[in-house]
C-alpha positions in Angstrom: 19.5 165.8 -75.1 15.8 165.8 -75.3 14.1 162.8 -76.6 12.6 162.8 -80.4 9.6 160.5 -79.3 7.8 160.6 -76.3 4.4 158.4 -76.0 2.2 158.4 -73.0 -1.2 156.7 -72.5 -2.8 153.9 -70.3 -3.6 150.4 -71.2 -0.8 149.0 -73.3 1.0 152.0 -74.3 3.5 150.4 -76.9 2.6 147.0 -78.2 5.6 145.1 -80.1 4.7 141.9 -82.0 7.4 139.9 -83.5 6.7 136.8 -85.9 8.8 133.8 -86.6 12.1 134.6 -88.6 11.5 138.2 -88.1 13.3 140.8 -85.9 11.4 143.6 -84.6 13.5 146.5 -83.2 12.1 149.5 -81.2 14.6 152.2 -79.9 14.9 155.6 -78.5 11.6 156.2 -76.8 10.4 157.7 -73.7 7.1 155.9 -72.6 4.9 157.3 -70.0 2.2 154.9 -68.6 -0.7 155.3 -66.3 -2.1 151.9 -67.5 -1.4 148.2 -67.4 1.9 148.0 -69.2 4.3 150.6 -70.6 6.0 148.4 -73.2 4.7 144.9 -74.2 6.6 142.7 -76.5 5.3 139.4 -77.7 5.6 136.8 -80.6 7.7 133.9 -81.8 10.5 136.0 -83.6 13.2 138.3 -82.3 12.4 141.3 -80.2 14.8 144.1 -79.7 14.3 147.1 -77.2 17.0 149.5 -77.0 17.4 152.8 -75.3 14.1 153.1 -73.8 13.0 155.2 -70.8 9.8 154.1 -68.9 7.9 156.0 -66.4 5.0 154.1 -64.9 2.5 155.3 -62.2 0.7 151.9 -62.3 0.9 148.3 -63.7 4.3 147.1 -65.5 6.9 148.7 -67.1 8.5 146.4 -69.8 6.8 143.0 -70.0 8.2 140.4 -72.7 6.5 137.3 -73.3 7.5 134.6 -75.7 10.0 135.7 -78.3 12.5 133.0 -79.3 15.0 135.7 -78.8 14.8 138.9 -76.7 17.4 141.8 -76.6 17.1 144.5 -74.2 19.6 147.1 -73.7 19.8 150.6 -72.0 16.4 150.2 -70.4 15.5 152.6 -67.7 12.1 151.8 -65.8 11.1 154.2 -63.0 8.2 153.5 -61.0 6.4 156.8 -59.9 5.2 156.1 -56.5 5.9 159.7 -55.5 4.8 159.9 -51.9 2.3 157.0 -52.2 4.7 154.5 -50.4 2.6 154.9 -47.2 -0.5 153.8 -49.0 1.2 150.4 -50.2 -0.7 147.3 -49.3 -0.2 143.6 -49.8 -1.0 142.3 -52.3 -0.1 145.1 -54.4 -2.9 146.5 -56.5 -1.4 146.7 -60.1 -4.1 149.5 -61.3 -3.1 151.8 -58.7 0.7 151.2 -58.2 3.7 150.5 -60.4 4.2 146.8 -59.5 6.8 145.3 -61.6 9.8 147.1 -63.5 10.9 144.5 -66.2 9.5 141.0 -66.6 10.5 138.3 -69.1 8.3 135.1 -69.5 9.2 132.1 -71.4 12.1 133.6 -73.2 14.8 130.8 -74.2 17.4 133.3 -75.3 17.5 136.6 -73.5 20.3 139.1 -73.6 20.1 142.1 -71.1 22.5 144.9 -71.2 22.5 148.0 -69.0 19.0 147.4 -67.4 18.1 149.8 -64.5 14.8 149.5 -62.6 13.9 151.7 -59.6 10.7 152.5 -57.5 8.6 149.5 -58.2 6.1 148.5 -55.6 6.3 144.7 -55.9 9.4 143.4 -58.0 12.0 145.2 -59.7 12.8 142.4 -62.2 10.9 139.1 -62.8 12.5 136.5 -65.0 10.2 133.4 -65.5 11.5 130.2 -67.6 14.0 132.7 -69.1 17.6 131.8 -70.2 20.6 133.9 -71.3 22.9 136.6 -70.2 22.5 139.8 -68.2 25.3 142.3 -68.1 25.5 145.6 -66.4 22.7 147.7 -64.5 21.2 148.6 -61.3 18.0 147.5 -59.6 17.7 150.1 -56.7 15.1 151.2 -54.2 12.3 148.9 -55.1 9.8 147.2 -52.6 9.4 143.4 -52.0 11.8 141.7 -54.3 14.8 143.4 -56.4 15.0 140.3 -58.8 12.9 137.1 -58.9 14.3 134.5 -61.1 11.9 131.4 -61.8 13.4 128.9 -63.6 15.7 129.2 -66.6 19.6 129.5 -66.7 21.4 132.8 -66.2 24.7 134.3 -66.6 24.9 137.6 -64.8 27.8 140.1 -64.8 28.1 143.4 -63.2 24.6 143.9 -61.8 23.9 145.7 -58.6 20.8 145.2 -56.6 20.3 147.5 -53.6 17.9 149.1 -51.5 15.2 146.7 -51.6 12.6 147.2 -48.7 9.3 146.4 -47.4 6.3 148.5 -47.3 5.2 149.8 -43.9 1.6 148.4 -43.7 1.2 145.4 -41.4 -0.2 143.4 -44.4 3.3 143.7 -46.0 5.1 142.6 -42.8 2.7 139.6 -42.4 2.6 138.4 -46.0 5.6 139.6 -48.0 9.3 138.9 -47.5 12.1 141.2 -48.8 14.9 139.7 -51.0 17.4 141.4 -53.0 17.5 138.2 -55.6 15.3 135.2 -55.2 15.8 132.4 -57.3 13.8 129.2 -57.3 14.2 125.9 -59.7 16.9 128.2 -61.6 20.7 128.0 -62.6 22.5 131.2 -61.8 26.2 132.1 -62.5 27.5 135.3 -61.3 30.3 137.5 -61.7 30.7 140.9 -60.0 27.1 140.9 -58.8 26.5 143.3 -55.8 23.6 142.7 -53.3 23.5 145.7 -50.5 20.9 147.2 -48.1 18.2 144.7 -49.1 16.1 144.3 -45.9 12.6 144.3 -44.5 
């Protein structure tokens, strides 16, 4: 059915803060963003994001920085390029294009369930210094890199990464490589992970 709550704006549209010993939960939202970040979660406690739809025409979809525990479930991030694909240049201008669908930075205990990302210009998902478990979801039809994992240790089950491609401008061909899943300095255990049609 229709959403009960739809929030739209620029800048940081939904700003979630969590403190040590606290659990902060946000659920059941549609967030429409034309600014820097649709949903930003920060702090040193536990952050829970559940059943959230994000539509971003610029910047980041969901960004999580630093909670001790982060639980993301039923997240659907859509980058709204809508005919602007031919305008893409490298490096990606985050003030103009939806650059990253979901990113987690420095999260020691992450649980991702049913996370879907499509239509972003630089990365579908970026995980930096983040450890935990990711179960289910599809990262599809993004430009650049489907999933980037830098450091951390992940168990990944039943995730599909497909249709990652390069932009058509010469700057992309020279400077940017296409990967379905790229990992550096990271530990990765997978079961039932599918990579398909990811090419330049």
